[in-house]
N, C-alpha and C positions, 0 to 999 in steps of 0.2 A: 504494500500500500504506500502511496506517495501523495502527500497533500501539499500543494503549492500555496504560496501566499494568496489570500483572497478566496481560497476554496474552503469548503466545509459549511454545514448548515449554521446559520447565525440566528441567535435568539436575542431580541432586544428586550432587556429587563429594566429599562428606565435608567437607573444610575449607572448600569454597566451592560455590556453586551457579551454574550458567550459565542465563541466560534468553536463548534464541535469538530475535533480532529479525528477521533476514533471513539466508538462507543461499544458497549457490551455486545451489541448485535454483530459487530465485526470481529470481536475477540472471544467469542464463545463464553461471554460473561466475565472474563478474567479482569478487564480493566476498562476504564473510560478516561479520555484525556481531552481537555478543552483549554482554550485561551480565553481569558476574561480581560476586558479593557473598559475603562470608564473614567468617571469624574470623581472628585472627592466626596466622601460621605460613606455611610454604612452600606455595605454590599450584601448584608445578610442580617438575620436576627440571631440571638443566642440560640444555639441548638447543639445536638449531638447525634452521632450515628452509632448504632449498636452493632451493626454487622459489616462495617467497612472502615478502611483507613482512608484518610483524605490528605493529600500532599499538595503543597503550594511551592512554586518557584517564582520569585519575583523577577520580572523582566524589565519593567520601567517603573519609575516613581517610588513612592514609599507607602507602606501599609502598616496600620496599627492592628496588632493581633492580640487576642486574649484566648489562651488555650489552657484549660484547667485553671490553676492558680497563677499562671504566668501571664504577664502583660509585657509586650515588647513592640518595638518598631522595626520593620524589615525593609532593607534597601535592596536595590538590584543585586542579583547573585545569591540572595538568601533563600535557603530551602527550609521549609517547615513541614513536619509530619505530625498530624493529629491522630493519635491512636483511637481505636474503637472505644465508645463509651465516654469520650472526653468532651465536655462542654467547650464550645469555641464560637468566636465571632470575629469578623474582620471589617476594616474600613479603609478606604483609600485616603491617604493624607494629602497627596499632591495631585495636580492635574495630570492628564495623560498617563494614568497608572495602568499597568497590565501585569498579569501573572498567568502562569501555566498551572493548571490543576489536574491532578491525577487521582482517580478513585479506584480502589481495588477491594472487592470485586467491582466491576462496572455496573451501571444502571442508573446512578444518580443523575447522569446527564439528562435523562428523560424528564426529571422534575423541572429543570430549567427550561426545557422546551415547552412544557405544559404551562409553567408560570408566564412565559412570554406571550401566551395566547389570552391571558387575563388582562384586567385593567392595569394601566401603568402604575408602578409602585407596588405591585403585588409581591415582589421579591422581599421587600422589607415590611410588608403589612402582616402583623402577627396572625390575624384572622384568616386572610387569604392563604398565607403560607401554611398554617396548620392544616387546613383542609387538603391541600395538595401534598404536603410533606408526609403525611401519615402513610401514603402509598409507596414512598421511596426511602424509608429508613432515615429520615431527617426530622428528628423530634425536637421541636422548639422547647427551650428550657426557661 
């Protein structure tokens, strides 16, 4: 599989956009990988995943992360792994921020595609997010 710049399904999530690079469908469920880019602000609500690990690699800009009891700011080149069952949340601190996200096993990418079909702001709306999230192992906390 070869994905060139500009290829991949794009989900407009309001504050950020997701470009899906590879999903569970192509990897027999093993993983999902996407690039997220957007503007400053919260890109998610506090949540946890009980059946998957989520990894972030900062490409551009800076991000504020909270993972478990840790709070830190991540610059380009920073890698963050959130273990299963760990509460986490992130926000872009700078303009033109982007990161690569990997989920193992895959499948969570479908949640973002579904959220992009709802009202703008659903990504960070706890009510909208809770309804969709329960289908994809993303439990708001």
